C-alpha positions, -999 to +999 in steps of 0.1 A: -809-386-344-771-384-350-759-354-370-729-357-393-710-337-419-694-348-451-684-337-486-706-350-514-712-351-552-748-349-562-754-379-585-791-375-592-823-359-578-860-367-577-889-345-568-907-352-535-940-336-528-945-300-538-912-284-525-888-312-515-863-333-534-846-366-528-809-364-537-786-393-542-751-384-531-716-399-533-699-388-502-663-387-492-666-408-460-701-423-459-704-439-494-736-435-513-763-417-494-799-409-502-813-379-484-842-355-484-836-318-491-866-300-477-879-269-494-852-268-521-876-263-549-890-231-534-878-199-549-864-187-516-845-219-508-811-212-492-793-241-508-814-255-537-789-246-564-761-264-544-779-297-546-782-300-583-765-329-603-727-326-607-724-301-577-699-308-549-709-295-515-700-296-478-732-310-462-746-314-427-771-342-425-790-361-398-798-397-400-833-408-406-850-442-406-850-446-444-836-414-457-812-389-442-821-352-442-799-323-455-799-294-430-770-274-444-751-271-477-721-251-486-707-251-522-673-266-528-674-271-565-701-253-586-695-275-616-731-281-627-737-247-644-705-249-663-710-285-674-746-280-686-735-251-709-718-276-731-737-306-746-706-329-749-696-322-713-732-326-701-737-360-717-703-372-705-711-361-669-744-379-670-726-411-679-701-406-652-725-401-624-746-430-636-715-452-635-705-439-600-741-447-588-738-483-599-702-488-588-704-475-553-723-487-522-729-477-487-695-487-474-679-459-494-647-454-514-626-423-510-608-431-542-641-433-562-652-400-547-620-382-555-619-397-591-654-385-598-648-350-583-616-347-604-634-358-636-663-334-631-638-305-624-619-314-655-651-313-676-662-280-662-628-265-670-626-280-705-592-294-697-595-323-721-621-335-746-653-346-729-652-380-746-616-387-736-624-376-701-653-399-699-634-429-713-605-424-689-629-420-660-648-453-668-615-473-671-602-459-638-635-463-620-637-499-631-601-505-621-608-491-586-638-514-583-615-544-589-619-548-627-586-533-640-582-542-677-549-552-692-538-534-723-502-547-724-497-583-712-522-610-721-551-608-697-554-646-696-519-660-694-498-629-687-477-633-718-457-602-724-460-585-757-479-561-779-512-579-783-540-567-806-568-592-799-594-578-774-618-600-754-636-579-728-649-610-711-613-620-704-602-586-692-586-568-721-560-578-747-550-614-751-522-632-770-528-652-802-527-685-782-555-674-758-576-656-784-608-675-792-615-681-830-629-650-846-616-626-819-616-590-834-582-573-838-576-536-833-547-514-843-517-512-820-523-474-818-558-481-803-543-504-777-518-477-768-546-452-765-565-475-741-534-478-720-529-440-720-565-434-709-561-458-681-528-443-670-539-406-675-513-399-702-532-369-717-505-358-741-507-392-759-545-393-757-550-358-772-527-367-801-548-398-810-568-401-842-605-401-845-604-438-856-585-448-825-608-428-803-638-444-818-625-479-814-614-472-779-647-458-769-665-489-783-642-512-763-646-492-731-684-492-735-684-530-740-661-535-710-683-513-688-714-531-699-699-565-692-689-557-657-720-538-647-741-565-663-760-539-683-751-508-702-753-473-690-785-457-702-766-424-706-738-438-728-756-439-762-764-402-758-728-391-753-716-366-779-683-380-793-662-350-804-635-352-830-598-344-826-605-309-839-622-302-806 
């Protein structure tokens, strides 16, 4: 059976038998991979802790008929322990890996892999608020998947301007002429925050108000649910911190 090496983020795990575990991985070069890690639940396992959710590892695997098998694991990013110490970071990370699981397939996406690794690293280092990091990750991951929202020009006709009507089904903000009757309006500062999260303008995002963050999070959750055709089960459990944090 062919043996290969790759870097991977552990998205989720499931118990298998008395000592084994099935791990779902987002790899750098091979896309999403499901593999068996034999004996990792035993106390003396050499690499059990390296195959927990949110961990990044350099793996050696060999191809199986239905599941690959992990034979070696070397830690590249021990983010799991640091993330699980903080509830806000932990709930945000759960939503991230769930989204990555749904957005990626076997053909792989280097950009999706790098985006997730960067987001988990940022969470573990507390570089930005967990809620802001999650919202930025979701917008960027959806954009990489081909569903980039528009928060400046009209998503329907392309009209330039500062639009405040949001229709997630149409792809973001829309002008007054394109907005269906009863379309909700949001503050211009909330639109600006959405654009900042998509662009990675952290100075602007960190200076935003609780009201703008709350509105932006709701819009991002609705946009994510629309394109994934169902919501993320982890999203309602995310701890939304205030600007004081």
